[in-house]
N, C-alpha and C positions, 0 to 999 in steps of 0.2 A: 570284598575289596581287600587287596593286599596292602599291608603297612610295612614300614621300615623299622629296623631295630634301632633303638635310641643309642646303643653303644657302638655298633660297628657299621650300621647303615645297610645291612643285608635285607633283602626283601623277605617278608614273612608271610606264610599262608594265613588264611583268615582266622582260624581258631588256635593258632600256635601259642603254647605257654612258654616255650623256650626258643631262643634264637638258634637256628641251625648253623649259623656262621661262627658265633662266639660262645654260645651256650648260656648267655645271660637270660634271666627271667624277663619275659615280656611284660612291660607295665601297661596294664589296661586301665582306661578311665572308668571309674565307677559311675554308674548312672546316678544322677541326683536323686535324693530321697525327699518325698513330699509328705506333708501331714495329711492324713485322711480326713481329719476333722475340719480344717480350715483351708487346706490347699497350699499353705506356705512351704517354702523350701527349707529343709533342715540343714543347718551348717554341719561341717564335718565334726564328728565326735560329740555332737550335742545329744544330751539325753532327753531333752524336752523341747517341744516346739517353741520358738521364740515369739510366735504370734498369738497362740492360744493356750500354751502350757500343756498340751497333750503329750503323753509319754511317747518316746520314739517307737515303741513296739506297735503303735497304730500307724506307722509310716507306710508309704507305698512308693514304688518307683514310677508310678503313673501320676502325672500332675492332674489335679482336680480343680475345677473352678471353685472359688469360695462360695459358700452358701449365700444365696440372696433371697431375702424375703419377697414374697409376692406384693405387688402394689396394693395398697389398701383399697377396698371397695367402699365407696361412700353411698349411703342410702339417703335419697332426698327426704328432707323433713318438711312435711306440709301441715304440721300441727297448728302453727300460728294462723296460717291462712284458713285452715278449717275452722278454728275457733271463731275467727272474724266472720266467716260466711255463715256459721251456725247462729251467731248472735244477731247478725244483720238480716238474714233470711231464714228464719227458724226452721220450718219443716224440711226444706231442701238441703240445708247445710249439715244435717246430722249424718248423712252418708259419708261426707268427706271427713268428718270428725272420727267416725268409727274406723274408716280405712287408715287414717293417720295413726290412730292408737294401735291398730293391728300391726302396722309397719314398724312402729317403735318396739313393740313387744317382740316381734319376730327378729328384729335386729339385735335386741338384747340377748335373745337365746342363741344367736349365731346362725340363724337360718336366713342367709343373705338373699337367696333367690326369692323366698316368700316375701321378705321385707321389701325388696325392690318391686315385686308385683303389687303388694298392698300400697306402696307409695305411688305407683303409677295410677292405681284406682283412685287414690285420694286426689291426685292432680286432676284426673278426668272429672271427678265429682265437683271439685272447685271450679273448673271451667264451665261445667253444666250449670252450676248455681249462678255463676256470673252472667252467663247467657240468659238464663231465665229472669234474673233480676233486671238486666238491661231491657229485655223484651217487655217485662211487666211495667217497667218505668216508661218505656216508649208507648205502649198501648194505653196504660193508665193516664199518662200525660196527655195523649191525644184525645181520649175520652173526656178528660177534664176540660181541655180547651174547647172541645165541641160543645159541651154542656155550658161552659162559661159564656161562649159567644151566643148560644141560644138564649141564655138568661139575659144577656145584655140586649139582644135583639128584642126581647119581650118587654124590657123596661122602657125602651124608647118608642 
């Protein structure tokens, strides 16, 4: 793309350093300089980045997006529910408790995939315990009612 001389208005070739019409030095716009550490633009003659304080020698003419942390991954915590199910329905709730503790331990070590897997297993165990408890209450209640009515029938 051809440009014009700022002094005489002559058309200049693309990479000209001097004007062929008046001999003046062609003023070229310098590319903006960006900090490689945070991506902020350096002001002219600045020795350090105004955003992060990095020295200018780590600058680049290519803009870079600022560093963004990944969204935190949360691991569901089923420990309270697991303790309740273990106390309420002792033998079956232990599995939920074990998986909840494994999930917390893996999360503390930074093994998020394992922690999420253990948390899912704890959730499933809690659901299974709840289903068995409801079925047990339903069946046990039904048997109790049947025996209660048989007993009442024998009294009269």
